[in-house]
N, CA, C and O atoms as a GROMACS GRO file, in nm:
protein
  312
    1MET      N    1  -6.525   2.134   3.158
    1MET     CA    2  -6.380   2.238   3.163
    1MET      C    3  -6.387   2.275   3.307
    1MET      O    4  -6.301   2.246   3.391
    2LEU      N    5  -6.522   2.355   3.333
    2LEU     CA    6  -6.549   2.412   3.448
    2LEU      C    7  -6.499   2.301   3.573
    2LEU      O    8  -6.418   2.325   3.662
    3ASP      N    9  -6.570   2.177   3.548
    3ASP     CA   10  -6.567   2.089   3.682
    3ASP      C   11  -6.421   2.058   3.720
    3ASP      O   12  -6.385   2.045   3.837
    4ILE      N   13  -6.313   2.043   3.579
    4ILE     CA   14  -6.205   1.986   3.641
    4ILE      C   15  -6.129   2.129   3.696
    4ILE      O   16  -6.058   2.110   3.794
    5GLU      N   17  -6.134   2.238   3.656
    5GLU     CA   18  -6.076   2.379   3.679
    5GLU      C   19  -6.126   2.407   3.856
    5GLU      O   20  -6.056   2.439   3.952
    6ASP      N   21  -6.278   2.379   3.845
    6ASP     CA   22  -6.306   2.393   4.008
    6ASP      C   23  -6.260   2.272   4.090
    6ASP      O   24  -6.251   2.285   4.212
    7TYR      N   25  -6.243   2.207   4.057
    7TYR     CA   26  -6.207   2.039   4.147
    7TYR      C   27  -6.062   2.054   4.154
    7TYR      O   28  -6.014   2.020   4.262
    8TYR      N   29  -5.992   2.090   4.078
    8TYR     CA   30  -5.826   2.066   4.119
    8TYR      C   31  -5.770   2.189   4.145
    8TYR      O   32  -5.658   2.194   4.195
    9GLY      N   33  -5.842   2.308   4.113
    9GLY     CA   34  -5.785   2.463   4.144
    9GLY      C   35  -5.652   2.515   4.057
    9GLY      O   36  -5.632   2.520   3.936
   10ARG      N   37  -5.595   2.540   4.135
   10ARG     CA   38  -5.427   2.566   4.104
   10ARG      C   39  -5.374   2.479   4.042
   10ARG      O   40  -5.291   2.509   3.956
   11ASN      N   41  -5.409   2.342   4.069
   11ASN     CA   42  -5.313   2.193   4.029
   11ASN      C   43  -5.399   2.151   3.858
   11ASN      O   44  -5.374   2.048   3.795
   12ASN      N   45  -5.495   2.254   3.813
   12ASN     CA   46  -5.594   2.162   3.711
   12ASN      C   47  -5.471   2.137   3.597
   12ASN      O   48  -5.488   2.036   3.529
   13HIS      N   49  -5.349   2.219   3.568
   13HIS     CA   50  -5.255   2.177   3.457
   13HIS      C   51  -5.213   2.027   3.508
   13HIS      O   52  -5.162   1.980   3.406
   14VAL      N   53  -5.205   1.926   3.609
   14VAL     CA   54  -5.176   1.815   3.593
   14VAL      C   55  -5.247   1.713   3.534
   14VAL      O   56  -5.195   1.608   3.496
   15PHE      N   57  -5.433   1.755   3.520
   15PHE     CA   58  -5.458   1.674   3.458
   15PHE      C   59  -5.453   1.789   3.287
   15PHE      O   60  -5.455   1.703   3.199
   16PHE      N   61  -5.451   1.852   3.254
   16PHE     CA   62  -5.489   1.869   3.135
   16PHE      C   63  -5.330   1.843   3.057
   16PHE      O   64  -5.342   1.799   2.942
   17ASN      N   65  -5.194   1.863   3.102
   17ASN     CA   66  -5.105   1.857   3.102
   17ASN      C   67  -5.022   1.706   3.076
   17ASN      O   68  -4.952   1.663   2.984
   18GLY      N   69  -5.070   1.647   3.212
   18GLY     CA   70  -5.007   1.584   3.237
   18GLY      C   71  -5.063   1.410   3.142
   18GLY      O   72  -5.176   1.394   3.095
   19LYS      N   73  -4.970   1.324   3.136
   19LYS     CA   74  -4.991   1.152   3.065
   19LYS      C   75  -4.956   1.072   3.155
   19LYS      O   76  -4.888   1.094   3.254
   20GLN      N   77  -5.006   0.970   3.116
   20GLN     CA   78  -4.992   0.863   3.170
   20GLN      C   79  -4.852   0.834   3.235
   20GLN      O   80  -4.776   0.847   3.140
   21ASN      N   81  -4.762   0.795   3.367
   21ASN     CA   82  -4.673   0.790   3.378
   21ASN      C   83  -4.554   0.917   3.418
   21ASN      O   84  -4.435   0.913   3.450
   22ASP      N   85  -4.644   1.017   3.400
   22ASP     CA   86  -4.558   1.164   3.427
   22ASP      C   87  -4.549   1.127   3.553
   22ASP      O   88  -4.627   1.047   3.606
   23THR      N   89  -4.416   1.203   3.634
   23THR     CA   90  -4.407   1.204   3.740
   23THR      C   91  -4.459   1.348   3.830
   23THR      O   92  -4.409   1.457   3.801
   24VAL      N   93  -4.514   1.341   3.890
   24VAL     CA   94  -4.576   1.453   3.964
   24VAL      C   95  -4.483   1.499   4.130
   24VAL      O   96  -4.471   1.414   4.219
   25ILE      N   97  -4.439   1.611   4.144
   25ILE     CA   98  -4.406   1.616   4.296
   25ILE      C   99  -4.509   1.729   4.321
   25ILE      O  100  -4.584   1.784   4.241
   26ILE      N  101  -4.490   1.750   4.481
   26ILE     CA  102  -4.599   1.829   4.554
   26ILE      C  103  -4.447   1.921   4.646
   26ILE      O  104  -4.350   1.884   4.712
   27LEU      N  105  -4.495   2.030   4.608
   27LEU     CA  106  -4.410   2.133   4.662
   27LEU      C  107  -4.432   2.234   4.761
   27LEU      O  108  -4.487   2.329   4.705
   28ASP      N  109  -4.411   2.259   4.909
   28ASP     CA  110  -4.437   2.332   4.968
   28ASP      C  111  -4.428   2.473   4.898
   28ASP      O  112  -4.318   2.500   4.849
   29ARG      N  113  -4.533   2.573   4.886
   29ARG     CA  114  -4.552   2.694   4.824
   29ARG      C  115  -4.450   2.826   4.864
   29ARG      O  116  -4.411   2.915   4.788
   30THR      N  117  -4.432   2.814   4.957
   30THR     CA  118  -4.363   2.906   5.041
   30THR      C  119  -4.188   2.871   5.014
   30THR      O  120  -4.103   2.939   4.956
   31THR      N  121  -4.175   2.723   5.091
   31THR     CA  122  -4.033   2.709   5.074
   31THR      C  123  -3.987   2.605   4.947
   31THR      O  124  -3.870   2.570   4.930
   32GLU      N  125  -4.062   2.577   4.889
   32GLU     CA  126  -4.008   2.488   4.744
   32GLU      C  127  -3.977   2.388   4.799
   32GLU      O  128  -3.939   2.313   4.709
   33GLU      N  129  -3.963   2.306   4.958
   33GLU     CA  130  -3.926   2.192   4.977
   33GLU      C  131  -4.018   2.110   4.941
   33GLU      O  132  -4.134   2.136   4.971
   34LEU      N  133  -3.978   1.960   4.847
   34LEU     CA  134  -4.054   1.873   4.815
   34LEU      C  135  -4.106   1.759   4.939
   34LEU      O  136  -4.034   1.685   5.007
   35ILE      N  137  -4.233   1.771   4.942
   35ILE     CA  138  -4.288   1.709   5.014
   35ILE      C  139  -4.362   1.546   4.974
   35ILE      O  140  -4.380   1.451   5.051
   36ALA      N  141  -4.387   1.554   4.859
   36ALA     CA  142  -4.387   1.394   4.809
   36ALA      C  143  -4.343   1.369   4.648
   36ALA      O  144  -4.292   1.462   4.586
   37GLN      N  145  -4.362   1.262   4.595
   37GLN     CA  146  -4.373   1.249   4.442
   37GLN      C  147  -4.466   1.118   4.421
   37GLN      O  148  -4.501   1.046   4.515
   38GLY      N  149  -4.500   1.098   4.293
   38GLY     CA  150  -4.602   0.992   4.232
   38GLY      C  151  -4.588   0.999   4.094
   38GLY      O  152  -4.526   1.092   4.043
   39GLN      N  153  -4.630   0.924   4.039
   39GLN     CA  154  -4.668   0.885   3.891
   39GLN      C  155  -4.826   0.928   3.847
   39GLN      O  156  -4.913   0.909   3.932
   40ILE      N  157  -4.852   0.967   3.757
   40ILE     CA  158  -4.946   0.975   3.679
   40ILE      C  159  -4.995   0.811   3.628
   40ILE      O  160  -4.925   0.756   3.543
   41LEU      N  161  -5.109   0.744   3.680
   41LEU     CA  162  -5.127   0.626   3.694
   41LEU      C  163  -5.239   0.605   3.592
   41LEU      O  164  -5.222   0.515   3.509
   42LYS      N  165  -5.315   0.655   3.589
   42LYS     CA  166  -5.446   0.700   3.465
   42LYS      C  167  -5.548   0.844   3.483
   42LYS      O  168  -5.574   0.912   3.582
   43LYS      N  169  -5.582   0.851   3.367
   43LYS     CA  170  -5.666   0.966   3.355
   43LYS      C  171  -5.829   0.931   3.323
   43LYS      O  172  -5.853   0.868   3.220
   44SER      N  173  -5.906   0.959   3.383
   44SER     CA  174  -6.049   0.937   3.330
   44SER      C  175  -6.112   1.064   3.292
   44SER      O  176  -6.054   1.160   3.343
   45TRP      N  177  -6.214   1.096   3.215
   45TRP     CA  178  -6.239   1.188   3.165
   45TRP      C  179  -6.263   1.288   3.240
   45TRP      O  180  -6.264   1.396   3.180
   46ASN      N  181  -6.290   1.291   3.392
   46ASN     CA  182  -6.286   1.424   3.466
   46ASN      C  183  -6.167   1.387   3.594
   46ASN      O  184  -6.167   1.478   3.677
   47ARG      N  185  -6.081   1.289   3.622
   47ARG     CA  186  -6.036   1.274   3.704
   47ARG      C  187  -5.889   1.185   3.663
   47ARG      O  188  -5.892   1.088   3.587
   48VAL      N  189  -5.736   1.248   3.742
   48VAL     CA  190  -5.659   1.229   3.746
   48VAL      C  191  -5.615   1.103   3.859
   48VAL      O  192  -5.644   1.115   3.978
   49PHE      N  193  -5.559   1.011   3.820
   49PHE     CA  194  -5.500   0.936   3.962
   49PHE      C  195  -5.356   0.919   3.945
   49PHE      O  196  -5.299   0.898   3.837
   50ILE      N  197  -5.289   0.932   4.083
   50ILE     CA  198  -5.162   0.948   4.144
   50ILE      C  199  -5.137   0.749   4.184
   50ILE      O  200  -5.221   0.677   4.238
   51LYS      N  201  -5.004   0.709   4.137
   51LYS     CA  202  -4.982   0.626   4.242
   51LYS      C  203  -4.842   0.671   4.262
   51LYS      O  204  -4.753   0.712   4.187
   52SER      N  205  -4.861   0.641   4.436
   52SER     CA  206  -4.734   0.664   4.512
   52SER      C  207  -4.706   0.495   4.582
   52SER      O  208  -4.765   0.389   4.567
   53GLU      N  209  -4.601   0.531   4.651
   53GLU     CA  210  -4.561   0.386   4.737
   53GLU      C  211  -4.667   0.294   4.734
   53GLU      O  212  -4.644   0.193   4.668
   54ASN      N  213  -4.781   0.302   4.790
   54ASN     CA  214  -4.852   0.202   4.818
   54ASN      C  215  -5.016   0.205   4.798
   54ASN      O  216  -5.108   0.136   4.841
   55ASP      N  217  -5.007   0.313   4.716
   55ASP     CA  218  -5.183   0.426   4.723
   55ASP      C  219  -5.169   0.423   4.565
   55ASP      O  220  -5.067   0.411   4.496
   56THR      N  221  -5.284   0.435   4.534
   56THR     CA  222  -5.350   0.508   4.395
   56THR      C  223  -5.449   0.567   4.427
   56THR      O  224  -5.549   0.497   4.444
   57LEU      N  225  -5.460   0.717   4.447
   57LEU     CA  226  -5.589   0.799   4.449
   57LEU      C  227  -5.590   0.931   4.359
   57LEU      O  228  -5.498   0.970   4.288
   58ASP      N  229  -5.717   0.991   4.378
   58ASP     CA  230  -5.738   1.109   4.266
   58ASP      C  231  -5.598   1.208   4.328
   58ASP      O  232  -5.530   1.178   4.426
   59LEU      N  233  -5.584   1.321   4.249
   59LEU     CA  234  -5.482   1.440   4.253
   59LEU      C  235  -5.492   1.481   4.379
   59LEU      O  236  -5.388   1.492   4.444
   60ASN      N  237  -5.628   1.513   4.446
   60ASN     CA  238  -5.661   1.616   4.548
   60ASN      C  239  -5.645   1.546   4.658
   60ASN      O  240  -5.600   1.607   4.756
   61GLU      N  241  -5.675   1.414   4.669
   61GLU     CA  242  -5.668   1.268   4.782
   61GLU      C  243  -5.561   1.268   4.798
   61GLU      O  244  -5.541   1.286   4.918
   62TRP      N  245  -5.441   1.253   4.726
   62TRP     CA  246  -5.301   1.237   4.733
   62TRP      C  247  -5.207   1.338   4.770
   62TRP      O  248  -5.086   1.338   4.791
   63ILE      N  249  -5.311   1.435   4.771
   63ILE     CA  250  -5.220   1.624   4.799
   63ILE      C  251  -5.274   1.607   4.958
   63ILE      O  252  -5.195   1.613   5.052
   64GLU      N  253  -5.433   1.582   4.977
   64GLU     CA  254  -5.456   1.600   5.132
   64GLU      C  255  -5.357   1.477   5.228
   64GLU      O  256  -5.323   1.498   5.345
   65GLN      N  257  -5.322   1.355   5.154
   65GLN     CA  258  -5.284   1.287   5.211
   65GLN      C  259  -5.138   1.282   5.280
   65GLN      O  260  -5.104   1.236   5.388
   66LYS      N  261  -5.069   1.342   5.186
   66LYS     CA  262  -4.909   1.349   5.162
   66LYS      C  263  -4.909   1.496   5.233
   66LYS      O  264  -4.808   1.516   5.300
   67ALA      N  265  -5.009   1.609   5.230
   67ALA     CA  266  -4.937   1.730   5.298
   67ALA      C  267  -5.022   1.799   5.371
   67ALA      O  268  -5.000   1.910   5.420
   68GLY      N  269  -5.149   1.719   5.383
   68GLY     CA  270  -5.259   1.808   5.512
   68GLY      C  271  -5.400   1.897   5.362
   68GLY      O  272  -5.406   1.937   5.246
   69TYR      N  273  -5.464   1.880   5.461
   69TYR     CA  274  -5.580   1.934   5.410
   69TYR      C  275  -5.568   2.074   5.352
   69TYR      O  276  -5.588   2.091   5.232
   70MET      N  277  -5.534   2.188   5.440
   70MET     CA  278  -5.548   2.322   5.434
   70MET      C  279  -5.400   2.341   5.379
   70MET      O  280  -5.377   2.461   5.360
   71ALA      N  281  -5.298   2.263   5.348
   71ALA     CA  282  -5.160   2.309   5.292
   71ALA      C  283  -5.169   2.390   5.224
   71ALA      O  284  -5.280   2.403   5.173
   72ASP      N  285  -5.056   2.491   5.182
   72ASP     CA  286  -5.069   2.590   5.081
   72ASP      C  287  -4.907   2.502   4.934
   72ASP      O  288  -4.785   2.521   4.929
   73VAL      N  289  -4.968   2.446   4.880
   73VAL     CA  290  -4.847   2.354   4.795
   73VAL      C  291  -4.898   2.393   4.635
   73VAL      O  292  -5.008   2.436   4.599
   74LYS      N  293  -4.809   2.370   4.575
   74LYS     CA  294  -4.795   2.376   4.423
   74LYS      C  295  -4.755   2.221   4.372
   74LYS      O  296  -4.654   2.175   4.427
   75CYS      N  297  -4.822   2.134   4.275
   75CYS     CA  298  -4.788   2.078   4.203
   75CYS      C  299  -4.742   2.055   4.084
   75CYS      O  300  -4.841   2.063   4.011
   76GLU      N  301  -4.590   2.016   3.981
   76GLU     CA  302  -4.524   2.040   3.935
   76GLU      C  303  -4.541   1.882   3.805
   76GLU      O  304  -4.591   1.771   3.822
   77LEU      N  305  -4.512   1.910   3.752
   77LEU     CA  306  -4.449   1.775   3.663
   77LEU      C  307  -4.351   1.764   3.641
   77LEU      O  308  -4.294   1.870   3.618
   78LYS      N  309  -4.281   1.661   3.634
   78LYS     CA  310  -4.116   1.623   3.582
   78LYS      C  311  -4.113   1.511   3.464
   78LYS      O  312  -4.006   1.474   3.417
   0.00000   0.00000   0.00000
């Protein structure tokens, strides 16, 4: 369990609470502005994969691609 918490940090709730086809949104932590939206395509025993327009990426890779490596963002399930 520590691997998931360490890997996803404050966004680990997406792994623990998200289900296939749930919508995940990335918000700027300061302004609450919507940055991106995608769907949970699948979960493995230790990773969650997000499908957006043309990509399927691990949650952290998806966040980095959409918001940047050091962006202060939060993910929410909708």
